[in-house]
C-alpha positions as YAML, in Angstrom:
chain: A
units: angstrom
residues:
- id: 1
  name: MET
  ca: [69.43, 82.20, -32.55]
- id: 2
  name: ARG
  ca: [67.31, 81.13, -29.55]
- id: 3
  name: ILE
  ca: [68.59, 81.52, -26.13]
- id: 4
  name: ASN
  ca: [66.90, 79.62, -23.36]
- id: 5
  name: LEU
  ca: [67.39, 81.24, -20.00]
- id: 6
  name: LEU
  ca: [65.56, 78.54, -18.03]
- id: 7
  name: PRO
  ca: [67.64, 76.44, -15.73]
- id: 8
  name: PRO
  ca: [68.37, 72.90, -16.98]
- id: 9
  name: GLU
  ca: [66.33, 71.34, -14.14]
- id: 10
  name: ILE
  ca: [63.18, 73.09, -15.33]
- id: 11
  name: LEU
  ca: [63.93, 72.12, -18.92]
- id: 12
  name: GLU
  ca: [64.37, 68.52, -17.83]
- id: 13
  name: LYS
  ca: [61.14, 68.69, -15.81]
- id: 14
  name: ARG
  ca: [59.27, 70.03, -18.84]
- id: 15
  name: LYS
  ca: [60.64, 67.24, -21.01]
- id: 16
  name: GLY
  ca: [59.47, 64.71, -18.38]
- id: 17
  name: GLU
  ca: [56.02, 66.32, -18.33]
- id: 18
  name: LYS
  ca: [55.85, 66.08, -22.13]
- id: 19
  name: ARG
  ca: [56.81, 62.42, -21.93]
- id: 20
  name: LEU
  ca: [54.18, 61.89, -19.26]
- id: 21
  name: VAL
  ca: [51.57, 63.44, -21.53]
- id: 22
  name: TYR
  ca: [52.60, 61.08, -24.36]
- id: 23
  name: VAL
  ca: [52.48, 58.12, -22.00]
- id: 24
  name: ALA
  ca: [49.01, 59.18, -20.79]
- id: 25
  name: VAL
  ca: [47.78, 59.58, -24.36]
- id: 26
  name: VAL
  ca: [49.18, 56.17, -25.30]
- id: 27
  name: ALA
  ca: [47.62, 54.69, -22.14]
- id: 28
  name: VAL
  ca: [44.25, 56.24, -23.01]
- id: 29
  name: LEU
  ca: [44.54, 54.88, -26.56]
- id: 30
  name: VAL
  ca: [45.41, 51.42, -25.23]
- id: 31
  name: VAL
  ca: [42.45, 51.59, -22.83]
- id: 32
  name: VAL
  ca: [40.14, 52.68, -25.65]
- id: 33
  name: VAL
  ca: [41.40, 49.83, -27.86]
- id: 34
  name: LEU
  ca: [41.01, 47.33, -25.02]
- id: 35
  name: VAL
  ca: [37.50, 48.61, -24.26]
- id: 36
  name: GLY
  ca: [36.64, 48.33, -27.97]
- id: 37
  name: VAL
  ca: [38.02, 44.79, -28.15]
- id: 38
  name: TYR
  ca: [36.15, 43.87, -24.96]
- id: 39
  name: GLY
  ca: [32.96, 45.41, -26.31]
- id: 40
  name: VAL
  ca: [33.22, 43.49, -29.56]
- id: 41
  name: ALA
  ca: [34.06, 40.27, -27.70]
- id: 42
  name: TYR
  ca: [31.16, 40.89, -25.27]
- id: 43
  name: MET
  ca: [28.72, 41.44, -28.12]
- id: 44
  name: GLN
  ca: [29.93, 38.31, -29.91]
- id: 45
  name: THR
  ca: [29.68, 36.32, -26.67]
- id: 46
  name: SER
  ca: [26.18, 37.66, -26.03]
- id: 47
  name: ALA
  ca: [25.15, 36.74, -29.56]
- id: 48
  name: LYS
  ca: [26.60, 33.25, -29.12]
- id: 49
  name: LYS
  ca: [24.85, 32.85, -25.75]
- id: 50
  name: ALA
  ca: [21.57, 33.98, -27.28]
- id: 51
  name: ASP
  ca: [22.09, 31.51, -30.14]
- id: 52
  name: VAL
  ca: [22.92, 28.70, -27.68]
- id: 53
  name: ALA
  ca: [19.83, 29.57, -25.60]
- id: 54
  name: ALA
  ca: [17.67, 29.52, -28.75]
- id: 55
  name: ARG
  ca: [19.15, 26.15, -29.76]
- id: 56
  name: GLU
  ca: [18.58, 24.75, -26.27]
- id: 57
  name: GLN
  ca: [14.98, 25.98, -26.37]
- id: 58
  name: GLU
  ca: [14.53, 24.41, -29.80]
- id: 59
  name: LEU
  ca: [16.08, 21.17, -28.55]
- id: 60
  name: ALA
  ca: [13.77, 21.16, -25.51]
- id: 61
  name: THR
  ca: [10.74, 21.76, -27.77]
- id: 62
  name: THR
  ca: [11.87, 19.04, -30.16]
- id: 63
  name: GLN
  ca: [12.47, 16.64, -27.26]
- id: 64
  name: THR
  ca: [9.01, 17.38, -25.86]
- id: 65
  name: ARG
  ca: [7.47, 16.79, -29.27]
- id: 66
  name: ALA
  ca: [9.47, 13.58, -29.67]
- id: 67
  name: ASN
  ca: [8.24, 12.37, -26.28]
- id: 68
  name: GLU
  ca: [4.65, 13.11, -27.35]
- id: 69
  name: LEU
  ca: [5.14, 11.22, -30.61]
- id: 70
  name: ALA
  ca: [6.83, 8.30, -28.83]
- id: 71
  name: VAL
  ca: [3.40, 7.29, -27.53]
- id: 72
  name: PHE
  ca: [2.13, 6.98, -31.11]
- id: 73
  name: GLU
  ca: [5.21, 5.00, -32.10]
- id: 74
  name: GLU
  ca: [4.63, 2.62, -29.17]
- id: 75
  name: LYS
  ca: [0.97, 2.28, -30.15]
- id: 76
  name: SER
  ca: [1.97, 1.67, -33.76]
- id: 77
  name: LEU
  ca: [4.37, -1.08, -32.67]
- id: 78
  name: GLU
  ca: [1.67, -2.59, -30.43]
- id: 79
  name: LEU
  ca: [-0.85, -2.43, -33.29]
- id: 80
  name: GLN
  ca: [1.64, -4.10, -35.63]
- id: 81
  name: ARG
  ca: [2.30, -6.81, -33.02]
- id: 82
  name: ARG
  ca: [-1.43, -7.44, -32.62]
- id: 83
  name: LYS
  ca: [-1.90, -7.52, -36.40]
- id: 84
  name: THR
  ca: [0.88, -10.11, -36.66]
- id: 85
  name: VAL
  ca: [-0.75, -12.22, -33.94]
- id: 86
  name: ALA
  ca: [-4.17, -11.90, -35.63]
- id: 87
  name: ASP
  ca: [-2.75, -12.76, -39.06]
- id: 88
  name: THR
  ca: [-1.00, -15.80, -37.59]
- id: 89
  name: ALA
  ca: [-4.18, -16.89, -35.82]
- id: 90
  name: LEU
  ca: [-6.35, -16.39, -38.91]
- id: 91
  name: ALA
  ca: [-3.88, -17.94, -41.35]
- id: 92
  name: GLY
  ca: [-5.06, -21.49, -40.63]
- id: 93
  name: ARG
  ca: [-8.67, -20.83, -39.78]
- id: 94
  name: PHE
  ca: [-11.47, -22.62, -41.53]
- id: 95
  name: ASN
  ca: [-13.94, -20.51, -43.46]
- id: 96
  name: TRP
  ca: [-16.94, -22.71, -42.76]
- id: 97
  name: SER
  ca: [-19.47, -20.15, -43.97]
- id: 98
  name: ARG
  ca: [-17.95, -20.13, -47.45]
- id: 99
  name: MET
  ca: [-18.00, -23.90, -47.59]
- id: 100
  name: PHE
  ca: [-21.65, -23.99, -46.44]
- id: 101
  name: ASP
  ca: [-22.53, -21.38, -49.09]
- id: 102
  name: GLU
  ca: [-20.96, -23.50, -51.80]
- id: 103
  name: ILE
  ca: [-22.72, -26.64, -50.56]
- id: 104
  name: SER
  ca: [-26.06, -24.81, -50.64]
- id: 105
  name: LEU
  ca: [-25.35, -23.64, -54.20]
- id: 106
  name: VAL
  ca: [-24.59, -27.12, -55.55]
- id: 107
  name: MET
  ca: [-27.44, -28.91, -53.75]
- id: 108
  name: PRO
  ca: [-30.26, -30.02, -56.09]
- id: 109
  name: THR
  ca: [-33.60, -28.30, -55.51]
- id: 110
  name: ASP
  ca: [-35.49, -31.52, -54.86]
- id: 111
  name: MET
  ca: [-33.66, -32.37, -51.63]
- id: 112
  name: TRP
  ca: [-33.03, -30.81, -48.25]
- id: 113
  name: VAL
  ca: [-30.62, -31.34, -45.38]
- id: 114
  name: THR
  ca: [-31.74, -31.95, -41.81]
- id: 115
  name: VAL
  ca: [-28.33, -32.38, -40.16]
- id: 116
  name: LEU
  ca: [-25.00, -30.92, -41.23]
- id: 117
  name: ASN
  ca: [-22.01, -31.50, -38.98]
- id: 118
  name: THR
  ca: [-18.47, -30.34, -39.76]
- id: 119
  name: ASP
  ca: [-15.21, -30.21, -37.90]
- id: 120
  name: GLU
  ca: [-11.55, -30.23, -38.79]
- id: 121
  name: VAL
  ca: [-10.96, -33.81, -37.62]
- id: 122
  name: ASN
  ca: [-14.05, -35.77, -38.67]
- id: 123
  name: GLY
  ca: [-14.83, -33.72, -41.78]
- id: 124
  name: LEU
  ca: [-18.40, -33.34, -43.03]
- id: 125
  name: THR
  ca: [-21.47, -35.41, -42.18]
- id: 126
  name: MET
  ca: [-24.74, -34.64, -43.94]
- id: 127
  name: ASP
  ca: [-28.16, -36.21, -43.36]
- id: 128
  name: GLY
  ca: [-31.19, -35.28, -45.43]
- id: 129
  name: PHE
  ca: [-34.05, -36.26, -47.64]
- id: 130
  name: ALA
  ca: [-34.59, -36.35, -51.40]
- id: 131
  name: VAL
  ca: [-37.99, -36.37, -53.07]
- id: 132
  name: ASP
  ca: [-38.88, -39.82, -54.45]
- id: 133
  name: SER
  ca: [-41.67, -39.52, -56.98]
- id: 134
  name: ALA
  ca: [-44.22, -42.32, -56.90]
- id: 135
  name: THR
  ca: [-44.36, -42.35, -60.71]
- id: 136
  name: ASP
  ca: [-40.64, -43.00, -61.03]
- id: 137
  name: SER
  ca: [-39.24, -46.47, -61.31]
- id: 138
  name: PRO
  ca: [-37.81, -47.74, -58.01]
- id: 139
  name: ASP
  ca: [-34.27, -46.42, -58.52]
- id: 140
  name: MET
  ca: [-35.03, -43.10, -60.23]
- id: 141
  name: GLY
  ca: [-35.08, -41.13, -56.95]
- id: 142
  name: HIS
  ca: [-31.41, -41.77, -56.48]
- id: 143
  name: LYS
  ca: [-30.56, -39.49, -59.42]
- id: 144
  name: SER
  ca: [-30.69, -36.35, -57.26]
- id: 145
  name: ILE
  ca: [-28.49, -38.01, -54.64]
- id: 146
  name: ALA
  ca: [-25.99, -39.04, -57.31]
- id: 147
  name: LYS
  ca: [-26.05, -35.47, -58.64]
- id: 148
  name: LEU
  ca: [-25.35, -34.19, -55.11]
- id: 149
  name: LEU
  ca: [-22.39, -36.57, -54.70]
- id: 150
  name: VAL
  ca: [-20.85, -35.49, -58.02]
- id: 151
  name: ARG
  ca: [-21.27, -31.80, -57.20]
- id: 152
  name: LEU
  ca: [-19.83, -32.19, -53.69]
- id: 153
  name: ALA
  ca: [-16.84, -34.06, -55.10]
- id: 154
  name: ASP
  ca: [-16.18, -31.09, -57.42]
- id: 155
  name: LEU
  ca: [-15.76, -28.69, -54.48]
- id: 156
  name: ASP
  ca: [-12.14, -27.88, -53.64]
- id: 157
  name: GLN
  ca: [-12.87, -27.96, -49.92]
- id: 158
  name: LEU
  ca: [-14.12, -31.57, -49.87]
- id: 159
  name: TYR
  ca: [-12.54, -34.93, -50.72]
- id: 160
  name: ASP
  ca: [-13.50, -38.60, -50.31]
- id: 161
  name: VAL
  ca: [-17.22, -37.93, -50.72]
- id: 162
  name: TRP
  ca: [-19.20, -41.06, -49.78]
- id: 163
  name: LEU
  ca: [-22.84, -42.00, -49.63]
- id: 164
  name: THR
  ca: [-23.07, -44.00, -46.39]
- id: 165
  name: ASN
  ca: [-26.81, -44.61, -46.37]
- id: 166
  name: ALA
  ca: [-29.80, -44.24, -48.71]
- id: 167
  name: SER
  ca: [-33.21, -45.74, -47.98]
- id: 168
  name: LYS
  ca: [-36.73, -45.16, -49.24]
- id: 169
  name: THR
  ca: [-39.23, -44.00, -46.65]
- id: 170
  name: GLU
  ca: [-42.21, -41.74, -46.20]
- id: 171
  name: LEU
  ca: [-42.28, -38.33, -44.60]
- id: 172
  name: ASN
  ca: [-45.73, -36.76, -44.02]
- id: 173
  name: GLU
  ca: [-47.17, -39.34, -46.41]
- id: 174
  name: VAL
  ca: [-44.74, -38.31, -49.15]
- id: 175
  name: GLY
  ca: [-42.25, -40.75, -50.63]
- id: 176
  name: VAL
  ca: [-38.67, -39.68, -49.88]
- id: 177
  name: ILE
  ca: [-35.22, -41.14, -49.82]
- id: 178
  name: GLN
  ca: [-33.37, -40.61, -46.56]
- id: 179
  name: PHE
  ca: [-29.62, -40.32, -47.16]
- id: 180
  name: SER
  ca: [-26.35, -39.77, -45.31]
- id: 181
  name: VAL
  ca: [-23.16, -38.42, -46.88]
- id: 182
  name: THR
  ca: [-19.67, -38.09, -45.42]
- id: 183
  name: ALA
  ca: [-16.63, -36.25, -46.79]
- id: 184
  name: GLY
  ca: [-13.23, -35.12, -45.69]
- id: 185
  name: VAL
  ca: [-12.50, -31.41, -45.35]
- id: 186
  name: SER
  ca: [-9.32, -30.06, -46.92]
- id: 187
  name: GLU
  ca: [-7.61, -27.71, -44.46]
- id: 188
  name: SER
  ca: [-5.55, -25.90, -47.10]
- id: 189
  name: ALA
  ca: [-8.53, -25.31, -49.38]
- id: 190
  name: VAL
  ca: [-10.81, -24.01, -46.65]
- id: 191
  name: ALA
  ca: [-8.09, -21.89, -45.06]
- id: 192
  name: SER
  ca: [-7.07, -20.34, -48.38]
- id: 193
  name: SER
  ca: [-10.65, -19.60, -49.31]
- id: 194
  name: GLY
  ca: [-11.00, -17.91, -45.94]
- id: 195
  name: ALA
  ca: [-7.91, -15.82, -46.56]
- id: 196
  name: GLY
  ca: [-9.38, -14.66, -49.84]
- id: 197
  name: ASN
  ca: [-12.48, -13.34, -48.03]
- id: 198
  name: GLN
  ca: [-10.66, -11.35, -45.38]
...
């Protein structure tokens, strides 16, 4: 049997001190838990801030790169616009050089051209000479001119081929036939042949 000789006030004071110690321990534990929670929250916040800063830096870099590439996109659009304008302008152009090449290929070897005029409105006008052999009968020299007319009529670029003049004459004491030919020029044929050469 235990007998406590201490006065009740001291016993009560000791009990209060014990309770104060428990409260202090609990308070310390609460503070430690709060500090731990704050630390974890702080670390998570720091990590999120670092991630946000990295994303912002990446966005700024991407935006800078996009601004640099925007110049190329503008130039590409300008180039496309110019190409469209050029294609539109060239779509109906006449490829005269191709037509002249074909005329030179079909021309008989015993004749030559002195004047060759062409335009889109008046068509083709050709003046030249054909060799007229003295041994031929009077109308034999016209064979090469007839051959020229047939060959010109076969060209897709020309239509309504006409012989407007043919007369015998002399050039440097050589018998020749001076001739003039006219023809219409087909816009679609010349333009399409030009498109094929581009």
